[in-house]
C-alpha positions in Angstrom: -11.7 50.2 -64.3 -9.3 52.8 -63.0 -7.0 54.1 -65.7 -3.2 54.6 -65.5 -3.7 58.3 -65.3 -6.1 57.9 -62.3 -3.7 55.6 -60.5 -0.9 58.1 -60.9 -3.0 61.0 -59.7 -4.1 59.0 -56.6 -0.4 58.2 -55.9 0.6 61.8 -56.4 -1.9 63.0 -53.8 -1.3 60.3 -51.1 2.3 59.3 -51.7 5.5 61.2 -50.8 7.2 62.6 -53.9 10.6 61.0 -53.4 10.5 59.4 -56.9 9.9 60.7 -60.4 8.8 57.5 -62.1 8.2 57.0 -65.8 4.5 57.4 -66.6 3.5 53.8 -66.8 1.4 51.8 -64.3 2.3 48.2 -64.2 -0.4 45.7 -63.4 1.1 42.3 -64.5 4.4 40.7 -65.2 5.9 37.5 -66.5 9.5 36.6 -67.5 11.0 39.7 -69.1 7.7 41.3 -69.9 5.2 43.5 -68.0 1.8 44.9 -68.9 0.2 48.1 -67.8 -3.4 48.7 -66.6 -4.7 49.1 -70.1 -3.1 45.9 -71.2 -0.1 47.3 -73.2 2.9 45.1 -73.2 6.5 46.2 -72.4 9.9 44.6 -72.3 11.4 45.3 -68.9 15.0 46.6 -69.4 15.5 47.6 -65.8 14.7 44.4 -63.9 13.8 46.4 -60.7 17.5 47.5 -60.6 18.7 43.9 -61.0 16.3 42.4 -58.5 14.5 40.4 -61.2 17.4 38.5 -62.7 15.4 35.3 -62.8 12.5 37.1 -64.6 9.2 38.1 -63.2 7.1 35.5 -61.4 9.5 32.6 -62.0 7.3 29.5 -61.4 9.8 27.7 -59.2 10.3 30.7 -56.9 6.6 31.4 -56.8 5.9 27.8 -55.9 8.5 27.9 -53.1 6.9 31.0 -51.7 3.4 29.5 -51.8 4.5 26.2 -50.2 6.3 28.0 -47.4 3.3 30.3 -46.7 1.3 27.2 -45.9 3.8 26.1 -43.3 5.3 29.1 -41.5 6.2 32.6 -42.7 7.8 34.3 -39.7 9.4 33.2 -36.5 11.7 36.1 -35.6 15.3 35.3 -34.6 14.2 34.6 -31.0 13.8 31.0 -32.2 15.4 28.7 -34.7 13.6 27.8 -37.9 14.0 24.8 -40.2 14.9 26.9 -43.3 17.6 29.4 -42.3 20.6 27.1 -41.8 20.2 25.1 -45.0 19.5 28.4 -46.9 22.7 30.0 -45.6 24.8 26.9 -46.5 23.3 27.0 -50.0 24.1 30.7 -50.3 27.7 30.1 -49.2 28.1 27.2 -51.6 27.1 29.5 -54.5 29.4 32.3 -53.2 32.3 29.8 -53.4 35.8 30.0 -51.9 36.6 32.6 -49.3 33.2 32.7 -47.6 32.2 30.5 -44.7 29.6 32.5 -42.7 26.6 34.6 -43.6 24.4 37.0 -41.8 20.9 37.3 -43.3 19.1 40.7 -43.6 16.3 42.1 -45.8 17.3 45.1 -47.9 20.5 45.9 -49.6 21.0 49.0 -47.4 20.7 46.8 -44.3 23.4 44.5 -45.7 25.7 47.5 -46.2 24.9 48.8 -42.7 25.7 45.4 -41.3 29.0 45.3 -43.1 29.9 48.7 -41.8 29.2 47.7 -38.2 31.1 44.4 -38.6 34.3 45.9 -40.1 34.4 48.7 -37.5 34.1 46.1 -34.7 36.8 44.0 -36.4 39.0 47.1 -36.5 38.7 47.7 -32.8 38.8 44.1 -31.5 41.2 42.5 -34.0 43.2 45.1 -35.8 43.6 47.3 -32.7 42.4 50.6 -34.0 41.9 53.2 -31.2 38.3 53.4 -30.0 36.0 55.5 -32.2 38.8 56.3 -34.7 38.0 53.7 -37.4 37.9 54.9 -41.0 36.3 53.3 -44.0 37.3 54.4 -47.5 34.6 54.8 -50.1 34.4 56.1 -53.7 33.0 59.2 -55.3 29.7 58.6 -57.1 29.0 55.5 -55.0 25.6 54.1 -54.3 25.2 51.8 -51.3 21.7 52.6 -50.1 19.6 55.4 -48.5 20.0 55.2 -44.8 21.4 58.2 -42.9 24.9 56.8 -42.5 25.1 55.7 -46.1 23.9 58.9 -47.6 26.3 60.8 -45.4 29.2 59.4 -47.6 27.3 59.8 -50.9 28.6 62.5 -53.3 25.3 62.8 -55.0 23.6 66.1 -53.8 20.1 64.6 -54.5 20.9 61.8 -52.1 22.5 63.7 -49.2 21.4 67.3 -49.1 19.9 68.4 -45.8 20.1 65.0 -44.1 23.0 65.9 -41.8 24.7 65.8 -39.4 26.5 63.0 -41.2 28.1 60.0 -39.6 31.9 60.5 -39.4 34.6 58.0 -40.3 34.3 57.8 -44.1 37.0 59.0 -46.5 36.0 59.6 -50.1 38.4 58.9 -53.0 38.0 58.8 -56.8 36.7 55.6 -58.3 39.0 53.4 -60.5 42.1 54.9 -58.9 44.3 52.4 -57.0 46.9 55.0 -56.1 44.2 57.2 -54.4 43.3 54.2 -52.3 46.9 53.6 -51.3 47.4 57.3 -50.4 44.2 57.4 -48.3 45.0 54.4 -46.0 46.1 55.3 -42.5 46.6 53.1 -39.4 42.9 53.8 -38.6 41.7 52.4 -41.9 39.6 49.2 -41.4 38.0 48.7 -44.8 37.5 49.8 -48.4 33.9 49.7 -49.5 33.4 49.7 -53.3 31.2 48.5 -56.1 33.0 46.4 -58.7 30.9 48.3 -61.3 29.2 51.5 -60.3 25.5 50.9 -61.2 23.6 54.0 -60.2 26.5 56.2 -61.4 25.7 55.0 -64.9 27.2 51.5 -65.2 30.8 52.7 -64.8 33.1 49.8 -65.6 36.6 50.2 -64.0 39.8 49.6 -65.9 41.0 46.0 -66.4 43.0 44.9 -63.3 41.4 47.4 -60.9 40.0 44.8 -58.6 43.2 42.9 -58.5 45.1 46.1 -57.6 42.8 47.1 -54.8 42.8 43.5 -53.5 46.6 43.6 -53.2 46.6 47.1 -51.6 44.1 46.0 -49.0 45.9 42.8 -48.2 49.3 44.6 -47.9 47.8 47.1 -45.4 45.6 44.8 -43.3 42.5 46.5 -44.6 39.3 44.6 -45.3 37.9 44.7 -48.9 34.1 45.0 -49.0 32.6 44.5 -52.4 29.0 45.7 -52.8 27.6 43.1 -55.2 24.0 44.0 -54.5 23.4 45.0 -58.1 26.3 43.2 -59.9 25.8 39.9 -58.2 23.9 36.7 -59.2 24.8 36.6 -62.9 24.2 40.2 -63.9 27.6 40.9 -65.3 28.2 37.5 -66.9 29.7 35.8 -63.8 27.9 34.7 -60.7 29.7 37.6 -59.0 31.4 40.5 -60.7 34.7 40.0 -58.8 35.1 36.6 -60.5 36.0 38.3 -63.7 39.4 39.1 -62.2 39.7 36.1 -59.9 39.8 38.1 -56.7 38.1 37.2 -53.4 36.9 40.1 -51.2 36.9 39.8 -47.4 33.3 40.8 -47.2 30.5 40.8 -49.8 27.1 42.5 -49.5 24.3 40.8 -51.4 20.6 41.5 -52.1 18.2 42.3 -54.9 18.2 39.1 -57.1 18.6 37.0 -53.9 14.9 37.6 -53.4 14.0 36.3 -56.8 11.9 39.4 -57.5 9.4 38.4 -54.9 10.7 39.6 -51.5 13.5 41.8 -50.1 16.2 39.4 -49.2 19.8 40.4 -48.4 22.9 39.1 -46.7 26.5 39.7 -45.8 29.0 36.9 -46.4 32.5 36.8 -45.0 35.1 34.6 -43.2 34.5 33.2 -39.8 37.2 35.2 -38.1 35.6 38.4 -39.3 32.0 37.5 -38.8 32.6 36.2 -35.2 32.9 39.8 -33.9 29.1 39.7 -33.7 27.9 38.2 -30.5 24.2 37.8 -29.3 22.6 41.2 -28.9 25.2 43.1 -30.9 23.2 43.1 -34.2 19.8 41.8 -35.3 16.7 41.9 -37.5 13.2 40.6 -36.7 12.7 39.6 -40.4 16.4 38.7 -41.3 16.5 35.0 -42.1 12.7 34.5 -41.7 11.5 31.2 -43.2 9.6 32.7 -46.1 12.7 34.7 -47.2 14.9 31.6 -46.8 12.5 29.5 -49.0 12.5 32.2 -51.7 16.2 32.7 -51.5 16.8 29.0 -51.8 14.7 28.8 -54.9 16.2 32.0 -56.4 19.6 30.4 -56.1 18.5 27.2 -57.6 17.1 29.0 -60.7 20.3 31.0 -61.1 22.5 27.8 -61.0 20.2 25.3 -62.8 19.4 27.7 -65.7 23.0 28.9 -65.9 21.9 32.5 -65.9 25.5 33.7 -65.5 26.5 32.1 -68.7 23.4 33.3 -70.4 24.2 36.8 -69.2 27.7 36.6 -70.6 26.6 35.4 -74.1 23.6 37.6 -74.5 25.2 40.5 -72.8 28.1 40.5 -75.4 25.5 40.3 -78.2 23.4 43.1 -76.8 26.4 45.4 -76.1 27.7 44.8 -79.7 24.3 45.8 -81.0 24.2 49.0 -78.9 27.7 49.9 -80.1 26.6 49.7 -83.7 24.0 52.5 -83.2 25.5 55.5 -85.0 24.5 59.0 -83.9 26.4 62.0 -82.7 24.2 62.3 -79.6 25.8 59.1 -78.2 28.8 59.7 -76.1 29.6 56.2 -75.0 28.2 52.7 -74.8 29.6 50.5 -72.0 28.8 47.5 -69.9 29.5 43.9 -68.8 27.1 41.0 -69.2 23.5 42.2 -69.3 24.5 45.4 -67.4 24.8 48.1 -70.0 24.4 51.8 -70.4 24.2 54.3 -73.3 25.5 57.7 -72.2 24.3 60.7 -74.3 25.5 64.2 -74.8 22.0 65.4 -73.9 19.4 64.7 -71.2 18.2 61.1 -71.5 14.7 61.5 -70.1 13.0 62.3 -73.4 14.5 59.1 -74.8 13.4 56.9 -72.0 9.9 58.3 -72.3 10.0 57.6 -76.1 11.2 54.1 -75.4 8.1 53.6 -73.2 5.9 54.6 -76.1 7.6 52.0 -78.2 7.2 49.2 -75.6 10.5 49.2 -73.7 10.9 50.0 -70.0 14.2 51.7 -69.3 15.3 54.5 -66.9 17.8 57.3 -67.1 20.5 57.5 -64.5 22.5 60.7 -63.6 20.5 62.5 -66.2 22.6 61.6 -69.3 22.8 57.7 -69.3 20.2 55.1 -70.1 20.7 51.9 -68.3 19.7 48.6 -70.0 19.6 45.6 -67.7 16.8 43.1 -68.7 16.1 39.9 -66.8 18.7 37.3 -67.6 16.0 35.0 -69.0 15.6 37.3 -72.0 16.0 35.6 -75.4 18.2 36.5 -78.4 15.0 37.2 -80.4 13.7 39.6 -77.7 17.1 41.4 -77.7 16.9 41.8 -81.5 13.4 43.3 -81.1 14.7 45.7 -78.4 17.7 46.7 -80.4 15.5 47.6 -83.4 13.5 49.9 -81.2 16.4 51.4 -79.3 18.2 52.1 -82.6 15.0 53.8 -84.0 14.6 56.0 -80.9 18.3 57.0 -80.5 18.7 57.7 -84.2 15.5 59.6 -84.6 
């Protein structure tokens, strides 16, 4: 049997060093738990960056994938298939009021790129912005993906250094600052792209009312509001979608991660018909976007979220988990914050030694932006498992 150390050495030799993973080699997973090569068990408190909201290897989603594999996996968009239309209707039903068309893609970054193309085209063909002058406003410390266009408007040096020249047309403003948005809007502004909670920045929760204010500003200026709910969507924050906490409806929403049920990369952009119809045949596409296997998995992933009321579970257990984290008393803790089962503990010192110690104690967590530890377990976690985790987290942070 190859050991964890040997697997990591092989990967280091043959794989690009674009990640610095925690030193654990996962070989098996079920529900909120994973096991390494040697058989040690860990509680997953990262959930593949919220891609495993339904838990690892959920039987209903696995069954849907297996059943579809026996029928047809891939057709390409050159032909219709019998899964995509019903899946998109299902997705829009879950998204609720304000969304009546969807465009399926694969990764979250592809969904964001799709939204960028769509709102620019809307700007030229509907709003009447002068050709090649469209501007999209984004926020500092954003994370929307890794493509060349997206990293060009990132403010994280690790994400964008030496990848230029960068795509023009993006204006960066501070997060959680409605006045900055108002001041940045010009006649060429077509959209404001923003995360309702900044995940990669360290689970930065904006002030109460922020989403309502930016919704009003965008509406009053004929600017489309794009909410990136790739990490915050599908129950992670205690609502099916994070914007529902403030009762707002974006013009465009990008979705991914948990839409694939932890089994496949599945993403989508949802919007209104009058916006989505700027796409015509040949203007955008994806060989795998909306492929039958992804649609079957996406359908089942949505069913699990709704039938098991994972948004409500996230709200209840998230409040309990957050309260438990806030009770940890040590001077090294700067702040504890979060919403639903999307939480972070920010330290006054580097977080990496603490995430490594958590691994030793049986909890998988990951630092973000050096000083914060993000805790985002699968939404199927139980209260008893949270109690177990809180005991270990307290022990590690107070030690």
